[in-house]
Every structure is written in C-alpha cells, then in structure tokens.
SETI-308657 format. One line per 10 residues: number of its first residue (from 1); for each residue z, x, y of C-alpha. Coordinates in nm, 4 decimals, padded with zeros to 6 digits. Layout:
<recs>
NUM) Z X Y | ...
</recs>
This chain:
<recs>
1) -05.1375 01.4096 -02.4494 | -05.2480 01.6256 -02.1576 | -05.0120 01.4370 -01.9308 | -04.7324 01.4887 -02.1809 | -04.8051 01.8610 -02.1879 | -04.7709 01.8720 -01.8118 | -04.4176 01.7387 -01.8414 | -04.3377 01.9906 -02.1131 | -04.4346 02.2721 -01.8789 | -04.2074 02.1204 -01.6117
11) -03.9143 02.1316 -01.8511 | -03.8843 01.7599 -01.9296 | -03.7168 01.6809 -02.2653 | -03.9586 01.5806 -02.5413 | -03.7634 01.2644 -02.6167 | -03.7992 01.1522 -02.2555 | -04.1751 01.2149 -02.2563 | -04.2233 01.0397 -02.5914 | -04.0326 00.7328 -02.4695 | -04.2478 00.7148 -02.1579
21) -04.5770 00.7481 -02.3492 | -04.4743 00.4821 -02.6016 | -04.3651 00.2516 -02.3217 | -04.7053 00.3027 -02.1544 | -04.8828 00.2216 -02.4809 | -04.6891 -00.1039 -02.4978 | -04.7865 -00.1959 -02.1406 | -05.1553 -00.1446 -02.2273 | -05.1187 -00.3392 -02.5558 | -05.2201 -00.0383 -02.7648
31) -04.9416 -00.0537 -03.0244 | -05.1106 -00.3022 -03.2572 | -05.4563 -00.1562 -03.1923 | -05.3402 00.1875 -03.3121 | -05.1723 00.0557 -03.6279 | -04.8152 -00.0269 -03.5255 | -04.5177 00.1366 -03.3560 | -04.4426 00.3927 -03.6291 | -04.8003 00.5176 -03.6217 | -04.7927 00.5484 -03.2407
41) -04.4621 00.7383 -03.2516 | -04.6117 00.9813 -03.5050 | -04.9267 01.0320 -03.2951 | -04.7176 01.0998 -02.9821 | -04.4886 01.3430 -03.1636 | -04.7773 01.5385 -03.3186 | -04.9705 01.5438 -02.9937 | -04.6755 01.6709 -02.7944 | -04.6056 01.9406 -03.0507 | -04.9694 02.0588 -03.0428
51) -04.9974 02.0563 -02.6622 | -04.6629 02.2285 -02.6273 | -04.7775 02.5120 -02.8524 | -05.0989 02.5462 -02.6504 | -04.9302 02.5442 -02.3114 | -04.6573 02.7851 -02.4177 | -04.9261 03.0447 -02.5076 | -04.7796 03.1300 -02.8386 | -04.4152 03.1370 -02.7336 | -04.1820 02.9645 -02.9787
61) -04.0026 02.6684 -02.8273 | -03.8159 02.4276 -03.0549 | -03.8678 02.0566 -03.0102 | -03.6294 01.8425 -02.8074 | -03.4492 02.1311 -02.6404 | -03.2359 01.9807 -02.3620 | -03.2801 02.1222 -02.0138 | -03.0602 02.4189 -01.9386 | -02.7891 02.3519 -01.6818 | -02.7028 02.6569 -01.4786
71) -02.3447 02.5625 -01.3897 | -02.0396 02.3764 -01.5108 | -02.0100 02.0226 -01.3737 | -01.7652 01.9991 -01.0871 | -01.4578 01.7825 -01.1355 | -01.5115 01.5112 -00.8729 | -01.1570 01.3836 -00.9153 | -00.9569 01.7029 -00.9522 | -00.9837 01.7789 -00.5796 | -00.7797 01.4700 -00.5043
81) -00.4642 01.5590 -00.6933 | -00.2226 01.6504 -00.4151 | 00.1172 01.7850 -00.5182 | 00.4183 01.5610 -00.5452 | 00.7189 01.6385 -00.3303 | 00.9782 01.8454 -00.5143 | 01.3488 01.8180 -00.4474 | 01.5286 02.1063 -00.2826 | 01.2702 02.1784 -00.0120 | 01.3821 01.9493 00.2709
91) 01.7075 01.8943 00.4586 | 01.9260 01.6810 00.2366 | 01.9320 01.3738 00.4596 | 01.5526 01.3648 00.5013 | 01.5038 01.4242 00.1297 | 01.7431 01.1447 00.0297 | 01.5697 00.9064 00.2691 | 01.2216 00.9996 00.1417 | 01.2996 00.9495 -00.2259 | 01.5072 00.6336 -00.1776
101) 01.2408 00.4714 00.0409 | 00.9667 00.5914 -00.1897 | 01.1322 00.4257 -00.4890 | 01.2131 00.1025 -00.3054 | 00.8671 00.0670 -00.1497 | 00.6721 00.2083 -00.4425 | 00.5086 00.4712 -00.2235 | 00.4519 00.8458 -00.2243 | 00.7831 01.0079 -00.1160 | 00.5850 01.2990 00.0317
111) 00.4287 01.0647 00.2855 | 00.7697 00.9170 00.3695 | 00.9156 01.2666 00.4152 | 00.6371 01.3791 00.6490 | 00.6651 01.0634 00.8586 | 01.0412 01.1154 00.8858 | 00.9914 01.4812 00.9840 | 00.7476 01.3811 01.2593 | 00.9949 01.1259 01.3976 | 01.2800 01.3774 01.3761
121) 01.0755 01.6397 01.5602 | 00.9962 01.3874 01.8342 | 01.3649 01.2983 01.8691 | 01.4710 01.6626 01.9167 | 01.4700 01.7517 02.2899 | 01.1788 01.9779 02.3700 | 01.4037 02.2177 02.5578 | 01.5376 02.3422 02.2215 | 01.3175 02.6527 02.1815 | 01.2945 02.9081 01.9012
131) 01.2042 03.2667 01.9972 | 00.9614 03.3724 01.7252 | 00.9819 03.7531 01.7451 | 01.2774 03.9888 01.7571 | 01.1883 04.1978 02.0630 | 00.9546 03.9683 02.2548 | 01.0523 03.6442 02.4250 | 00.7041 03.5268 02.5268 | 00.6320 03.3353 02.2057 | 00.8516 03.0313 02.1540
141) 00.8104 02.7135 01.9519 | 00.9673 02.3697 01.9823 | 00.9941 02.0905 01.7273 | 00.6489 01.9420 01.7850 | 00.4546 01.8133 01.4821 | 00.1309 01.6232 01.4325 | 00.1203 01.4344 01.1015 | -00.1611 01.2248 00.9525 | -00.1301 01.0262 00.6300 | -00.4683 01.0146 00.4537
151) -00.5269 00.7383 00.2024 | -00.6715 00.3980 00.1293 | -00.4857 00.0846 00.2497 | -00.3295 00.0565 -00.0972 | -00.1217 00.3692 -00.0300 | 00.0845 00.1643 00.2213 | 00.0510 00.4093 00.5092 | 00.1397 00.1498 00.7731 | 00.4675 00.0337 00.6113 | 00.5725 00.3987 00.5716
161) 00.5035 00.4739 00.9393 | 00.6723 00.1532 01.0554 | 00.9893 00.2238 00.8546 | 01.0130 00.5877 00.9642 | 00.9711 00.5176 01.3357 | 01.2032 00.2141 01.3420 | 01.5174 00.3996 01.4647 | 01.3228 00.5766 01.7416 | 01.1491 00.2502 01.8368 | 01.4886 00.0826 01.8835
171) 01.6116 00.3620 02.1113 | 01.2844 00.3572 02.3046 | 01.3065 -00.0199 02.3520 | 01.6479 00.0263 02.5161 | 01.5032 00.2869 02.7541 | 01.2099 00.0606 02.8373 | 01.4332 -00.2396 02.9106 | 01.6500 -00.0255 03.1373 | 01.3448 00.1052 03.3219 | 01.1971 -00.2431 03.3715
181) 01.5292 -00.3730 03.5104 | 01.5537 -00.0790 03.7514 | 01.1913 -00.1248 03.8551 | 01.2432 -00.4954 03.9181 | 01.5449 -00.4249 04.1409 | 01.3523 -00.1568 04.3298 | 01.0563 -00.3891 04.3887 | 01.2942 -00.6482 04.5366 | 01.3957 -00.4042 04.8123 | 01.2274 -00.4448 05.1472
191) 00.9769 -00.1888 05.2731 | 01.2280 00.0176 05.4742 | 01.4798 00.0360 05.1906 | 01.2136 00.1579 04.9504 | 01.1490 00.4559 05.1769 | 01.5031 00.5808 05.1160 | 01.5324 00.4746 04.7508 | 01.3138 00.6667 04.5008 | 01.1075 00.4625 04.2616 | 01.2578 00.4527 03.9085
201) 01.1087 00.7021 03.6656 | 00.9884 00.5825 03.3293 | 01.1534 00.7736 03.0456 | 01.0197 00.7093 02.6953 | 01.0601 00.8241 02.3361 | 00.7427 00.6761 02.1878 | 00.4009 00.5382 02.2797 | 00.1627 00.3291 02.0726 | -00.1208 00.1419 02.2441 | -00.1844 00.3588 02.5490
211) -00.4455 00.5028 02.7792 | -00.4482 00.8575 02.9137 | -00.3304 00.7345 03.2549 | -00.0407 00.5331 03.1088 | 00.0582 00.8253 02.8867 | 00.0618 01.0576 03.1879 | 00.2982 00.8246 03.3725 | 00.5356 00.8034 03.0745 | 00.5249 01.1794 03.0141 | 00.5992 01.2559 03.3790
221) 00.9487 01.1126 03.3259 | 00.9957 01.2351 02.9689 | 01.0306 01.6156 02.9795 | 01.1848 01.6178 02.6297 | 00.8590 01.4890 02.4839 | 00.7761 01.1720 02.2946 | 00.6117 01.0368 01.9794 | 00.2599 00.8939 01.9867 | 00.2270 00.6481 01.6979 | -00.1220 00.5490 01.5835
231) -00.1256 00.3115 01.2896 | -00.4969 00.3948 01.2606 | -00.5912 00.7392 01.3870 | -00.9545 00.6286 01.3943 | -00.8674 00.4205 01.7024 | -00.7042 00.7237 01.8634 | -01.0153 00.9364 01.8075 | -01.2377 00.6504 01.9221 | -01.0407 00.6067 02.2453 | -01.1368 00.9608 02.3438
241) -01.4951 00.8376 02.3820 | -01.4100 00.5443 02.6063 | -01.5942 00.6966 02.9008 | -01.9143 00.6823 02.6985 | -02.0117 01.0452 02.7172 | -01.9335 01.4008 02.6227 | -01.7544 01.4783 02.9498 | -01.5106 01.1888 02.9176 | -01.4357 01.2637 02.5542 | -01.3878 01.6344 02.6244
251) -01.1458 01.5529 02.9065 | -00.9332 01.3318 02.6824 | -00.9360 01.5843 02.4005 | -00.8305 01.8584 02.6414 | -00.5317 01.6514 02.7536 | -00.4117 01.5829 02.4006 | -00.4778 01.9403 02.2891 | -00.2477 02.0637 02.5648 | 00.0148 01.8112 02.4605 | 00.0303 01.9943 02.1257
261) 00.1290 02.3142 02.3060 | 00.3621 02.1706 02.5714 | 00.4144 02.3101 02.9213 | 00.3388 02.1936 03.2735 | 00.0361 01.9786 03.3498 | -00.0887 01.9318 03.7067 | -00.2656 01.6107 03.8136 | -00.5110 01.5856 04.1013 | -00.6830 01.2480 04.1267 | -00.8751 01.0927 04.4138
271) -00.7053 00.7537 04.3888 | -00.3713 00.8529 04.2370 | -00.3005 01.1639 04.4383 | -00.1230 01.4786 04.3218 | 00.1351 01.4862 04.0452 | 00.3035 01.7143 03.7965 | 00.4082 01.6527 03.4374 | 00.6978 01.8981 03.3858 | 00.6354 01.9209 03.0116 | 00.3304 01.7715 02.8432
281) 00.4726 01.7451 02.4902 | 00.3648 01.4931 02.2262 | 00.4388 01.4538 01.8560 | 00.1793 01.2522 01.6645 | 00.2136 01.0236 01.3631 | -00.0657 00.8112 01.2215 | -00.2704 00.7103 00.9197 | -00.6399 00.7199 00.8366 | -00.8737 00.6457 00.5457 | -01.0586 00.9294 00.3673
291) -01.4122 00.8077 00.4412 | -01.3297 00.7548 00.8084 | -01.1862 01.1011 00.8607 | -01.4806 01.2572 00.6754 | -01.7154 01.0931 00.9246 | -01.4998 01.1870 01.2224 | -01.4745 01.5464 01.1022 | -01.8511 01.5767 01.0727 | -01.9221 01.4101 01.4086 | -01.6456 01.5544 01.6260
301) -01.6482 01.8743 01.8292 | -01.5038 02.1684 01.6403 | -01.2327 02.2444 01.8947 | -00.9443 02.2728 01.6490 | -00.8124 01.9225 01.7139 | -00.8236 01.8203 01.3484 | -00.6715 02.1504 01.2329 | -00.3564 02.0854 01.4356 | -00.2738 01.7792 01.2258 | -00.0776 01.8124 00.9017
311) -00.2931 01.5864 00.6836 | -00.1109 01.4554 00.3781 | -00.3320 01.3166 00.0999 | -00.1414 01.0111 -00.0213 | -00.1017 00.9098 -00.3822 | -00.1684 00.5438 -00.4736 | 00.1263 00.3110 -00.4298 | 00.2992 00.1417 -00.7219 | 00.5256 -00.1587 -00.7469 | 00.8516 -00.0995 -00.5627
321) 01.1845 -00.1373 -00.7345 | 01.4560 -00.3843 -00.6463 | 01.7054 -00.1216 -00.5323 | 01.8889 -00.0925 -00.2039 | 01.8030 00.1919 00.0314 | 02.0356 00.0578 00.3003 | 02.2824 00.3454 00.2923 | 02.0289 00.6259 00.3312 | 01.8351 00.4187 00.5874 | 02.1468 00.3910 00.8021
331) 02.2124 00.7637 00.7669 | 01.8555 00.8338 00.8755 | 01.8874 00.6020 01.1761 | 02.2100 00.7739 01.2852 | 02.0379 01.1112 01.2452 | 01.7530 01.0128 01.4798 | 01.9993 00.8891 01.7422 | 02.2041 01.2106 01.7227 | 01.8931 01.4248 01.7518 | 01.7973 01.2589 02.0817
341) 02.1350 01.3660 02.2245 | 02.1306 01.7311 02.1185 | 02.2290 01.9923 02.3732 | 02.1010 02.3458 02.4008 | 02.1816 02.5921 02.1205 | 02.5191 02.7616 02.1557 | 02.5155 03.1414 02.1577 | 02.7849 03.3449 01.9922 | 02.7171 03.6207 02.2431 | 02.8988 03.6715 02.5724
351) 02.5661 03.7447 02.7368 | 02.4687 03.4337 02.9339 | 02.1015 03.5290 02.9078 | 02.1115 03.4617 02.5329 | 02.2361 03.1046 02.5723 | 01.9977 02.8136 02.5268 | 01.7462 02.9448 02.2718 | 01.7267 02.9720 01.8955 | 01.6589 03.3006 01.7183 | 01.5951 03.4094 01.3599
361) 01.8592 03.6141 01.1866 | 01.7358 03.9444 01.0427 | 01.6371 03.8192 00.6989 | 01.4740 03.5047 00.8428 | 01.2675 03.7290 01.0717 | 01.1483 03.9237 00.7657 | 01.0425 03.5993 00.5982 | 00.8448 03.5073 00.9109 | 00.6638 03.8416 00.9060 | 00.5843 03.8111 00.5336
371) 00.4329 03.4682 00.5933 | 00.2319 03.5968 00.8880 | 00.0666 03.8584 00.6638 | 00.0080 03.6006 00.3921 | -00.1591 03.3570 00.6341 | -00.3723 03.6335 00.7823 | -00.5026 03.7271 00.4370 | -00.5742 03.3638 00.3480 | -00.7781 03.3119 00.6638 | -01.0094 03.5967 00.5621
381) -01.0940 03.4610 00.2151 | -01.4655 03.3844 00.2243 | -01.4466 03.0999 -00.0269 | -01.2138 02.8995 00.1954 | -01.3590 02.6125 00.3965 | -01.3867 02.7358 00.7624 | -01.1956 02.4308 00.8831 | -00.9174 02.5096 00.6363 | -00.9084 02.8703 00.7562 | -00.8664 02.7451 01.1144
391) -00.5877 02.5147 00.9970 | -00.4075 02.8004 00.8217 | -00.4329 02.9888 01.1506 | -00.1842 02.7349 01.2935 | 00.0735 02.8012 01.0216 | 00.2547 03.0831 01.1990 | 00.3491 02.8536 01.4854 | 00.4031 02.5644 01.2451 | 00.6582 02.7716 01.0549 | 00.8618 02.8031 01.3744
401) 00.8324 02.4324 01.4552 | 00.9517 02.3353 01.1095 | 01.2386 02.5836 01.1322 | 01.3535 02.4180 01.4565 | 01.3276 02.0742 01.2943 | 01.5118 02.1724 00.9746 | 01.7797 02.3620 01.1701 | 01.8506 02.0736 01.4095 | 01.8514 01.8107 01.1351 | 02.1007 02.0129 00.9312
411) 02.3368 02.0591 01.2280 | 02.2874 01.7267 01.4084 | 02.6294 01.6025 01.2993 | 02.8118 01.9255 01.3920 | 02.8252 01.8505 01.7631 | 02.6424 02.1739 01.8504 | 02.3371 02.3732 01.7432 | 02.4069 02.7313 01.6242 | 02.1972 03.0044 01.7831 | 02.0574 03.1599 01.4664
421) 01.8152 03.0075 01.2183 | 01.9370 03.1480 00.8891 | 01.7645 03.3001 00.5898 | 01.8381 02.9858 00.3878 | 01.6543 02.7604 00.6328 | 01.3619 03.0003 00.6750 | 01.3269 03.0380 00.2968 | 01.3149 02.6615 00.2402 | 01.0590 02.6135 00.5177 | 00.8463 02.8905 00.3633
431) 00.8652 02.7194 00.0227 | 00.7789 02.3852 00.1846 | 00.4711 02.5434 00.3412 | 00.3600 02.7131 00.0198 | 00.4417 02.4426 -00.2335 | 00.3659 02.1246 -00.0402 | 00.1814 02.1603 00.2913 | -00.0710 02.4259 00.1895 | -00.1664 02.2493 -00.1381 | -00.2117 01.9255 00.0596
441) -00.4327 02.1138 00.3045 | -00.6390 02.2398 00.0092 | -00.6598 01.8841 -00.1286 | -00.7862 01.7608 00.2076 | -01.0178 02.0383 00.3239 | -01.1393 02.1339 -00.0231 | -01.1630 01.7762 -00.1467 | -01.1900 01.5129 00.1248 | -01.4064 01.7379 00.3441 | -01.5296 01.9877 00.0880
451) -01.7925 01.7634 -00.0668 | -01.9869 01.5133 00.1414 | -01.9729 01.1791 00.3199 | -02.1084 01.0286 -00.0064 | -01.8154 01.1446 -00.2169 | -01.6984 00.7921 -00.2997 | -02.0482 00.7077 -00.4284 | -02.0701 01.0366 -00.6189 | -01.7438 00.9588 -00.7963 | -01.8550 00.6005 -00.8660
461) -02.1849 00.7097 -01.0251 | -02.0084 00.9836 -01.2229 | -01.7593 00.7258 -01.3493 | -02.0462 00.4967 -01.4502 | -02.2106 00.7800 -01.6457 | -01.8873 00.8582 -01.8303 | -01.7870 00.4987 -01.8991 | -02.1261 00.4143 -02.0571 | -02.1805 00.7544 -02.2239 | -02.5187 00.7808 -02.0552
471) -02.7539 01.0674 -02.1408 | -03.0512 00.9711 -01.9248 | -03.0784 00.7295 -01.6349 | -03.2947 00.6221 -01.3438 | -03.2218 00.5113 -00.9896 | -03.2665 00.1512 -01.0982 | -03.0168 00.1863 -01.3852 | -02.7478 00.2966 -01.1446 | -02.8334 00.0394 -00.8801 | -02.7952 -00.2341 -01.1389
481) -02.4771 -00.1022 -01.2930 | -02.2881 00.0545 -01.0018 | -02.1721 -00.1806 -00.7271 | -02.1527 00.0855 -00.4543 | -02.5245 00.1688 -00.5035 | -02.6786 -00.1801 -00.5124 | -02.7749 -00.2056 -00.1482 | -02.9141 00.1465 -00.1171 | -03.2803 00.2215 -00.0787 | -03.4627 00.4596 -00.3098
491) -03.4324 00.7625 -00.0802 | -03.0558 00.7041 -00.0386 | -03.0057 00.6732 -00.4136 | -03.2027 00.9911 -00.4744 | -02.9865 01.1710 -00.2157 | -02.6765 01.0848 -00.4201 | -02.8433 01.2120 -00.7399 | -02.9530 01.5322 -00.5683 | -02.5911 01.5979 -00.4741 | -02.4833 01.5267 -00.8317
501) -02.7491 01.7741 -00.9448 | -02.6058 02.0381 -00.7110 | -02.2628 01.9678 -00.8620 | -02.3919 02.0267 -01.2158 | -02.3862 01.6645 -01.3356 | -02.7548 01.5810 -01.3744 | -03.0980 01.7458 -01.3736 | -03.4095 01.5945 -01.2231 | -03.6912 01.5091 -01.4658 | -04.0275 01.4022 -01.3170
511) -04.1624 01.0531 -01.3811 | -04.4776 00.9910 -01.5891 | -04.6856 00.9454 -01.2763 | -04.6621 01.1277 -00.9486 | -04.5700 00.8033 -00.7714 | -04.3019 00.7090 -01.0244 | -03.9368 00.7698 -00.9368 | -03.7731 01.0564 -01.1270 | -03.5424 01.0316 -01.4229 | -03.2111 01.2142 -01.4326
521) -03.0917 01.3885 -01.7465 | -02.7144 01.4043 -01.7735 | -02.5491 01.7368 -01.8443 | -02.4026 01.6861 -02.1962 | -02.1030 01.8978 -02.0985 | -01.9690 01.6168 -01.8762 | -01.9028 01.3955 -02.1795 | -01.7040 01.6752 -02.3416 | -01.5253 01.8054 -02.0346 | -01.4282 01.4660 -01.8945
531) -01.3654 01.2747 -02.2193 | -01.0216 01.1592 -02.1066 | -01.1627 01.0547 -01.7715 | -01.4392 00.8600 -01.9522 | -01.1803 00.6704 -02.1554 | -00.9771 00.5884 -01.8455 | -01.2905 00.4831 -01.6572 | -01.4023 00.2507 -01.9374 | -01.0558 00.0947 -01.9600 | -01.0474 00.0447 -01.5814
541) -01.3833 -00.1332 -01.5859 | -01.2726 -00.3557 -01.8747 | -00.9534 -00.4495 -01.6885 | -01.1489 -00.5360 -01.3757 | -01.3946 -00.7494 -01.5731 | -01.1077 -00.9275 -01.7470 | -00.9366 -00.9977 -01.4144 | -01.2580 -01.1396 -01.2662 | -01.3195 -01.3582 -01.5722 | -00.9602 -01.4810 -01.5542
551) -01.0019 -01.5776 -01.1874 | -01.3311 -01.7560 -01.2644 | -01.1815 -01.9456 -01.5588 | -00.8833 -02.0536 -01.3511 | -01.1205 -02.1743 -01.0813 | -01.2954 -02.3885 -01.3412 | -00.9639 -02.5295 -01.4549 | -00.9722 -02.3648 -01.7970
</recs>
C-alpha cells in the first residue's frame, strides 16, 4: 500500500491506482491466495484509504476525486472553420463566376473567387497605379496579388487554379507562339543582318515551371507584369534552395520579394552581362497542403515572404452539380482579355499632370484612413500570432491593390478607366478585407500555424477519445486504436500527449513503477463540451469501417 500512497500524493486518481494494484496481484497469482477478487479489491480499497489519510496529515480528501484541470480544453477543430464567401462583396462578374463554378465543381466559391482575383490582377497592366494618399504621390499601388489556396487534395485546389487561369493561359500561348516565330525568323538571318535587326523580345502573361534566369528573361520583355502559377507552392519554396545553401536561397527569395513590390531590377552577371528589367512585377497563384506549409513556415527564414501571400483555408469539396456554367465562364474569359488591353486612367481634369493615375475620392480616402488605424491597432494586440501581425501590416497596401483590381474589373467593358476610385468600391473592398480575408488569415495563422506540426495527430487522438468515450488511456491504447499513431515510438507518442495536456485535454498520471509509461486521464469536460463532435466522429468511423468491409466483401465475391 506504500506504493499506492505515493501515487495518491502525486495526485493520481484512486480508481487508477486500485486497478494497477489489482492487475499486479493477478500477474503474481495472488488473487486466489488472498481469497478471491472481491477480497483483494476490498483490501486495496481499505489500504488506500488508510494510507491516504496518513499521507494527507489529517486533511480531509474524499475518495476518487478526479484530478483538477486548470483550463478549458481547446477546440482542436474550431480553428479550421474559415468563413464562407458572402454575396455582395465582389465585383458582380467575379462573384457570378465564383458561385457558378463553385456549384458546378462542388468546391469552395471563396477559393474560386480568390483565384479569379489573382488572375484578374495579373491581367491588369502594371502601369495602372493608384495614389494612396491625398497630398503625397510617393506611395502608389498596382494590382499585384499573391494568393495561396490551403487545403488537402480533396478540396480540388488544382482544378480551381486551372479553370481560373485558363483565359490568361490562352492569351499567353498566343504571345509565346508569336515570339517563337519571330525568334525563328531572326535566327535564320545571317550574321551581318542580325547586327542591324534586334533580337525579338519575349513578352509573357504567365509562367509556370521556371527558373530564376528564365523568369528574368520573360520579365525583361513584360513590363506590365505576369502571373506565376504554382500548382504546388511547396515546389516553389523548394526551388529557392536549389543552390544548396543559405546564400542561394536568400538570393532567390530576394528576387521574388522584390517582384511583389515592382520597380526596376538591374542584372550584372559574369556570363550573361548587364541587363535591366524595367518592372519586376509578379502576381502569384498556387495551392499547398496544411501540413506542408506548417513545416515550411517553421523552417523558413522570417523575412515576410509568407505574410505577403493571401492564404485562403479551403473548405472540403462536395459533389458538383450537373449545371452549366458556360455563360459566366465566357463572361469571365472576355473580362480577362479586356483587362490585358486597358489603357491608362482618364482624368477629368485639364491638368495633364493628373492623367494616368488613379486616386481615391474624398469619402474613399476617409475609408482608407479608418482602415489604416484599425490595422495599426490590430498589429499591437499581444495575443495575436506575430506572423499574423506581420501579415496584417501588409493590409494597407493590399487595400489599394484590391481597389485597383475591383475598379478595373468594374469598368473593363466601359472602354476607359475613370480616374477616381469611389466610396462604393472602397467600402466593398473594406468589407471584403474585414469579413473574408482577415477571418481567413485568423483561420490560417491562429489555426494552421497556431498549434504545432503535430496538429493532425492531435486532432486524430482527440477524435479517438471522443468517439470511444475514453476516460483513461495509455500510449499503447492510442497506438492500437489510432492509425496515425501506430508507427510512432514511445517518446513521439508522449510528445503528442504532452501537447494535448497543454491544450487541456488530458492530465499525466504516473505509472505504477518508475520505468512504466504514464497513463493519461481525460478531462471529463471534453465529453460534455464536444458531445456533438463525439457523435460525428463515431459516425465517421462507422462509415469508414463499413466502406472497408464492403470493399473486402466485394473482393471475396460476396
């Protein structure tokens, strides 16, 4: 009983200790020798009660008091509930396309909308600038967006990206064919003729599989900017390390970081000579899985690269409907083509110096200032993830970029772009930021990054606990019952439990012997707080088992 008293002092539940002592008696074949199981249970209970009274030094402590949990268990699934896209926030044509494609493909319309916005921004000539402040002209923004769709393969990120970029890809293919024909004719000239005939310049609208050097060549002839499409952003991040060291990766990251800002880029290479990219401007569109971006975020340099990307947490896809989206798809394709042909904004003023730039009207400028204060206050909130705070720091410029995009999309069919971005446009962009983009940023930085690289395992173990209504478990219990934990070693399994303990789900209870692995007592609150989740988890596991049994029976010809 002395060993049992030791566990009492450590806070282990009496029921746990009694079960361990009875199990030990069975292993040593003492049950029958002591007069049967009921007698042993009575001896253990009386002994524990006596030792507990002695070790507590007279303090009253009722039997079987569960360990006290200091905090509420964290909802491991609530972080991943990004907002759905509401109607009335986007330009009508983009909105119609997003919802029609979303219904037809069975995908999240928010992801479709963001992909379409990225393509639209890339199609808008980079020379269309918005002056951000009323009295200063040194801060301007163009339609330049970086968008990343975050989700598992089942969210259909790739089909969304492929559909959205299709109109721009067709226009780019025409430019590429023209360039290759001109290059072929130039290469057929003799040496003397080439001296007097400049080499054709490659003009592009999009890039996919590319190196830094190839991108530089394409950008040198594409001052209006282009779209970099990465079906898997993990490959894009990985390509930055192709030189096999910090210096090579830093050089690549520096190039792409500047492409987010635009402006001239000078080249000085030993083998390639001197060159100048008039405007290094790139829009980015890609997809990535949650576990991959968690790893990349933890391993990468904190240079603000990730915070420049609008990361949209995708909802799971459903079955698409057999409806036609042909009409809105054609409208979207015509929009992209018109955007590539936009001229400079037309000023209503007789002052030639005002021609060629966009400006906010008075009320729109007030909305910009209100947002600037709001973003500044959000950045200073201590509870906010530091990476999220850095991301919010980009929102002032992002507001301008979205205003340019919305404004140009809404006037693409007018034949000209009005000088002033109106209150209506600025108000809708502000609502889009507040109601959609910022909540998605919270879902990503507070959820995908806010926990740990083991989040998928944490959620799996938590689901196992709920589905089986478990009150006490060991490492081995979970390894046997939870597929994601089966190949883990003891120290890895304990690391997952320690994180669950920090999140208020379990409490560590020492094993009977010092060398024994610990037990984990489940916080009873989880079964109350997540009752609906427990029901859903149990039903999901039953469905999966039924599906597997069905496949097995079919394989046996039953």
